[in-house]
C-alpha positions in Angstrom: -61.8 37.9 18.4 -63.8 38.0 15.2 -67.1 36.0 14.9 -65.5 33.3 12.8 -62.9 32.5 15.4 -65.3 32.7 18.3 -67.8 30.4 16.5 -65.2 27.8 15.6 -63.9 27.8 19.2 -67.4 27.2 20.6 -68.0 24.4 18.1 -64.6 22.9 19.1 -65.4 23.1 22.8 -68.7 21.3 22.1 -66.9 18.6 20.2 -64.5 18.1 23.0 -67.3 18.0 25.5 -68.6 15.0 23.4 -65.3 13.3 23.8 -65.4 13.6 27.5 -69.1 12.5 27.7 -68.4 9.4 25.6 -65.4 8.5 27.8 -67.6 8.7 31.0 -70.8 7.3 29.6 -70.8 3.5 30.0 -71.9 2.8 26.3 -69.1 5.1 24.9 -71.3 6.3 22.1 -68.4 7.5 19.9 -66.6 4.1 19.9 -68.3 2.7 16.8 -66.3 5.4 14.8 -63.0 3.7 15.7 -61.6 0.2 15.2 -59.9 0.2 18.5 -63.0 1.4 20.2 -65.1 -1.4 18.8 -62.7 -4.4 18.5 -60.7 -4.4 21.7 -60.0 -6.6 24.7 -63.2 -7.2 26.6 -64.8 -3.8 27.3 -61.5 -2.2 26.2 -61.4 1.1 27.9 -57.9 1.8 29.4 -56.3 -1.2 27.7 -53.1 0.6 27.0 -52.9 2.4 30.3 -53.3 -0.9 32.1 -50.3 -2.2 30.1 -48.2 0.6 31.7 -49.8 0.0 35.1 -49.2 -3.8 35.0 -45.6 -3.2 33.9 -45.1 -0.9 36.9 -46.4 -3.6 39.1 -43.9 -6.1 37.6 -41.2 -3.5 38.4 -42.3 -3.4 42.0 -42.5 -7.2 42.2 -39.1 -7.7 40.5 -40.7 -9.5 37.6 -40.3 -9.3 33.8 -42.0 -6.1 32.6 -42.7 -7.7 29.2 -44.9 -10.5 30.6 -48.3 -10.6 28.8 -51.0 -9.4 31.3 -53.7 -11.5 29.6 -51.5 -14.6 30.1 -50.9 -13.8 33.8 -53.5 -15.1 36.2 -51.9 -12.9 38.9 -52.3 -9.7 37.0 -53.7 -6.7 39.0 -55.5 -5.1 36.0 -58.8 -6.2 34.7 -57.2 -6.6 31.2 -54.5 -4.9 29.3 -52.3 -5.0 26.2 -48.8 -6.1 26.4 -46.1 -3.6 27.4 -43.9 -2.8 24.4 -41.9 0.2 25.4 -38.4 0.8 26.9 -38.0 0.2 30.6 -38.0 4.0 31.4 -41.8 4.3 31.2 -42.5 1.2 33.3 -40.2 2.5 36.0 -41.7 6.0 36.0 -45.4 6.2 34.9 -46.0 2.5 35.6 -44.7 2.6 39.1 -46.3 6.0 39.9 -49.7 4.7 38.7 -49.5 1.9 41.2 -50.0 4.4 44.0 -53.7 3.9 43.3 -55.9 1.0 42.2 -56.1 0.5 38.4 -59.4 2.3 37.6 -58.8 5.4 39.8 -55.3 5.6 38.3 -56.7 5.5 34.8 -59.1 8.4 35.5 -56.4 10.4 37.1 -54.4 9.9 34.0 -57.3 11.1 31.8 -57.5 14.3 33.9 -53.7 14.8 33.7 -53.8 14.5 29.9 -56.7 17.0 29.7 -54.7 19.4 31.8 -51.7 19.0 29.5 -54.0 19.8 26.6 -55.1 22.9 28.4 -51.5 24.0 28.9 -50.8 23.5 25.2 -53.7 25.8 24.4 -52.5 28.4 26.9 -49.0 28.2 25.3 -50.6 28.6 21.9 -52.0 31.9 23.0 -48.5 33.1 23.6 -47.5 31.9 20.2 -49.6 34.5 18.3 -51.0 38.0 19.1 -54.1 37.8 16.9 -57.0 36.5 19.1 -59.0 35.3 16.0 -56.0 33.2 14.9 -55.7 31.9 18.4 -59.3 30.8 18.2 -58.6 28.8 15.1 -55.5 27.2 16.6 -57.2 26.3 19.9 -60.0 24.7 17.9 -57.5 22.5 16.1 -56.3 21.2 19.5 -59.8 20.6 20.9 -61.7 18.8 18.1 -59.1 16.3 16.8 -60.9 13.0 17.0 -57.8 10.8 17.4 -57.4 12.5 20.8 -60.6 10.8 21.9 -59.4 7.3 21.1 -56.0 8.3 22.7 -57.9 9.0 25.9 -60.1 5.9 25.6 -57.1 3.6 25.4 -55.2 5.5 28.1 -52.2 6.2 25.9 -49.4 8.7 26.3 -48.9 9.7 22.7 -50.4 13.1 23.4 -47.8 13.7 26.0 -45.3 13.2 23.2 -47.3 15.7 21.1 -47.2 18.3 24.0 -43.4 17.7 24.3 -43.0 18.3 20.6 -44.9 21.6 21.0 -42.8 22.5 24.0 -39.8 21.7 21.9 -40.9 24.3 19.3 -42.0 26.9 21.9 -38.6 26.7 23.6 -36.9 27.4 20.3 -39.2 30.4 19.7 -38.2 31.8 23.1 -34.5 31.1 22.5 -34.4 28.9 25.5 -31.9 26.3 24.2 -31.8 24.4 27.5 -35.5 23.8 27.5 -35.3 23.1 23.7 -32.8 20.3 24.3 -34.4 18.8 27.4 -38.0 18.7 26.1 -36.6 16.6 23.2 -34.4 14.4 25.4 -37.4 13.7 27.7 -39.6 12.9 24.7 -37.0 10.3 23.5 -36.9 8.7 26.9 -40.7 8.5 27.1 -41.3 7.1 23.7 -38.5 6.8 21.2 -40.4 8.2 18.2 -38.8 11.6 18.4 -35.4 10.1 17.8 -36.3 11.0 14.2 -35.4 14.6 15.1 -31.7 13.9 15.2 -31.2 15.4 11.7 -32.6 18.7 13.0 -29.9 18.8 15.7 -27.2 17.7 13.2 -28.3 20.5 10.7 -28.1 23.1 13.4 -24.8 21.7 14.8 -26.2 20.9 18.2 -24.9 17.4 18.8 -24.5 17.7 22.6 -28.2 16.9 23.4 -28.0 14.0 21.0 -25.1 12.5 23.0 -26.9 13.2 26.3 -30.0 11.5 25.0 -28.0 8.5 23.9 -26.3 8.3 27.3 -29.6 8.5 29.2 -31.2 5.9 26.9 -28.3 3.6 27.6 -28.3 4.3 31.3 -32.1 3.6 31.6 -32.1 0.6 29.3 -28.9 -1.3 29.2 -28.8 -2.3 33.0 -32.3 -3.8 32.7 -31.5 -5.8 29.6 -28.2 -7.0 31.1 -30.2 -8.4 34.0 -33.0 -9.8 31.8 -31.3 -10.6 28.5 -34.3 -12.4 27.0 -36.3 -9.2 27.2 -34.1 -7.6 24.5 -35.5 -10.0 22.0 -39.1 -9.5 23.2 -38.8 -5.7 22.8 -37.3 -6.1 19.3 -40.0 -8.5 18.2 -42.8 -6.4 19.5 -41.5 -3.2 17.8 -39.4 -4.2 14.8 -40.7 -7.6 13.6 -40.7 -7.7 9.8 -44.2 -9.1 9.5 -46.7 -6.6 8.3 -50.3 -7.6 8.9 -52.7 -4.8 8.1 -55.0 -4.8 11.1 -58.2 -2.6 10.6 -56.8 0.0 13.1 -53.3 0.2 11.5 -53.3 3.4 9.5 -49.7 3.7 8.5 -48.3 3.9 5.0 -46.8 0.4 5.3 -50.2 -1.1 6.2 -51.7 0.4 3.0 -48.9 -1.2 1.0 -49.7 -4.6 2.4 -53.4 -4.2 1.8 -52.8 -3.3 -1.9 -50.4 -6.3 -2.1 -52.8 -8.7 -0.4 -56.0 -7.6 -2.3 -54.7 -6.6 -5.7 -51.2 -8.0 -6.2 -50.9 -11.3 -4.2 -48.1 -12.5 -6.5 -45.9 -9.6 -5.6 -44.4 -11.5 -2.7 -42.7 -14.0 -5.1 -38.9 -13.9 -5.3 -37.3 -11.5 -7.8 -33.6 -11.9 -6.7 -31.5 -12.5 -3.7 -29.0 -10.2 -1.9 -27.0 -12.8 0.0 -29.5 -14.8 2.1 -32.1 -12.1 1.8 -34.8 -12.8 -0.7 -36.1 -9.7 -2.4 -39.7 -9.4 -3.8 -41.8 -6.7 -5.3 -43.5 -6.3 -1.9 -40.2 -5.8 -0.1 -39.0 -3.3 -2.7 -42.3 -1.4 -2.3 -41.9 -1.4 1.5 -38.3 -0.2 1.2 -39.4 2.6 -1.2 -42.2 3.8 1.1 -39.7 4.0 3.9 -36.7 5.3 2.0 -38.2 8.0 -0.3 -39.8 10.2 2.4 -36.7 9.7 4.6 -34.2 10.7 1.9 -36.4 13.6 0.8 -36.6 14.9 4.3 -32.8 14.6 4.6 -32.3 16.4 1.3 -34.5 19.3 2.4 -33.0 19.5 5.9 -29.4 19.6 4.7 -29.5 21.0 1.1 -31.8 24.0 1.4 -29.7 27.1 2.1 -31.9 28.6 4.8 -32.9 26.2 7.5 -36.5 26.4 8.6 -37.3 24.7 11.9 -41.0 24.3 11.4 -40.5 22.8 7.9 -38.0 20.2 9.2 -40.2 19.5 12.2 -43.1 18.8 9.9 -41.2 16.5 7.6 -39.5 14.4 10.3 -42.7 14.0 12.3 -44.5 12.8 9.1 -41.6 10.4 8.4 -42.7 8.4 11.4 -46.0 7.4 9.7 -44.0 6.1 6.7 -41.4 4.0 8.4 -43.1 2.4 11.4 -45.0 -0.9 10.7 -47.8 -0.2 13.2 -49.4 3.2 13.3 -52.6 3.4 15.3 -55.2 6.1 14.9 -54.3 7.8 18.1 -50.7 8.2 16.8 -52.0 11.0 14.5 -52.1 13.3 17.5 -48.3 13.7 16.8 -49.2 15.7 13.8 -51.3 18.2 15.8 -48.4 20.5 16.8 -47.1 20.3 13.3 -50.4 21.5 11.7 -50.9 24.2 14.4 -47.4 25.6 13.8 -47.7 25.5 10.0 -51.1 27.3 10.0 -49.9 29.8 12.6 -47.0 30.7 10.3 -48.7 30.6 6.9 -52.5 31.0 7.2 -52.6 28.6 4.3 -56.3 27.5 3.8 -55.2 24.1 2.3 -54.0 23.2 5.8 -57.6 23.2 7.0 -58.4 20.6 4.3 -55.5 18.5 5.5 -56.4 19.0 9.1 -60.0 18.1 8.4 -59.1 14.7 7.0 -56.6 14.0 9.8 -59.1 15.1 12.5 -62.2 13.4 11.2 -62.9 9.7 12.1 -62.5 7.3 9.3 -65.6 5.7 7.6 -65.1 2.6 9.6 -68.6 2.7 11.1 -70.0 2.2 7.6 -68.3 -1.1 6.9 -67.7 -2.5 10.4 -68.8 -6.1 11.0 -69.3 -8.1 14.2 -66.7 -10.4 15.4 -62.9 -10.1 16.2 -61.9 -9.7 12.5 -64.3 -7.3 10.7 -61.9 -7.1 7.8 -62.7 -10.7 6.8 -65.9 -9.6 5.1 -64.6 -6.4 3.5 -64.4 -5.9 -0.2 -61.2 -4.8 -1.8 -62.5 -1.2 -2.0 -63.4 -1.2 1.7 -59.9 -2.5 2.6 -58.2 0.2 0.5 -60.6 2.9 1.7 -60.0 2.1 5.4 -56.2 2.0 5.2 -55.8 5.0 2.9 -58.1 7.4 4.9 -55.4 8.8 7.0 -52.5 8.2 4.6 -54.0 10.5 2.0 -53.8 13.7 4.1 -50.4 12.5 5.5 -49.0 12.3 2.0 -50.7 15.6 1.1 -49.1 17.3 4.1 -45.6 15.8 3.4 -45.7 16.7 -0.3 -47.1 20.2 0.4 -44.2 20.9 2.7 -41.6 19.1 0.7 -42.4 20.9 -2.6 -41.8 24.2 -0.9 -45.5 25.3 -0.7 -44.9 26.0 3.0 -42.1 28.5 2.1 -44.1 30.2 -0.6 -47.1 30.7 1.8 -44.7 31.9 4.5 -43.4 34.7 2.3 -46.9 35.9 1.6 -47.7 35.8 5.3 -44.6 37.6 6.5 -45.9 41.0 5.6 -49.0 40.5 7.8 -47.5 38.4 10.5 -49.0 39.6 13.8 -45.9 39.0 16.0 -46.0 36.8 19.0 -43.5 33.9 19.4 -44.4 32.5 16.0 -42.2 35.2 14.4 -39.2 33.7 16.1 -39.7 30.2 14.6 
């Protein structure tokens, strides 16, 4: 390994050690860098994990898994956000977590996620033959700051990220069974990766799509038939049309709402009606932000003659950040396998600029304010800066891939590609 790769890897290990130290240290010295680390329920650590844990307890007690923990005086967790996922995760992770008291279970979960991170890095070594390139890629995994807030909250988004990487690795090995089942499992855990259905349609592999649909129905429908009111609760928590731009919401739709609220308040006025639906400039802008990337990704996936798996994986992963109304900072770990694969294939230096912006914490610490709603005192510039910080590199990545820059860099890299599994992708 050349000095550059070795040096970067040492720096990345030191950064990751800071993540762990901040998790363990009572004051959590890295928290002021993150909205969810500063403005959270009570002390806040483990809030999302405790939502899974409490939902698992409700399963064991035969109660409604969507009960708000903070409204339940009989809850077993110290605090926790509400559970907003499909029943599968409550019946698996939630129930398993209840084998231990809440705090020990949280710390075991942290160790498990760190081990999963280690496995992705080991798998990355098999992806490429060049040890220096491996040093760069391993550093990408290790020093991605959204991973810290992921661990602080006790989320499972990085498990999804690892499953996406396993999905790609299985394809590189030609193991179609592992390719299918890593995706199916990811859909059951957290339905984000349902966005990969066009990849299966383009490659004429519809069987795993049908299996995923059947398993989703089998693990979801019986619960909602027994507790019909929970269907509405799940829909409200995940697909409600209201779009309030919380300080920690870093999706493209939140940025649209900030621009509307701060610069174009009149944009919500009626323009015309489609039946009972009133259309405004705001709603048209929201539809455009959702539709344009989706249609562009569809066009590239189905119209380009030669299908490229990494290209489509990058586009459809990015689409999530355009179409979902709530995108928290830790969700950006979903882009980690994408950037790793893109760089492994192309060595394009521009990806380091994109990665740097995605990996760095926002400038939140500079304009944070005390109280539950720090944004109340922000200027228009601070609002736009906060909500565009992650969207800018997201758009940059999407456009870079969508305009064919990935393919052009790939052609230049093919003559020097060092082998490894990356050559099969």
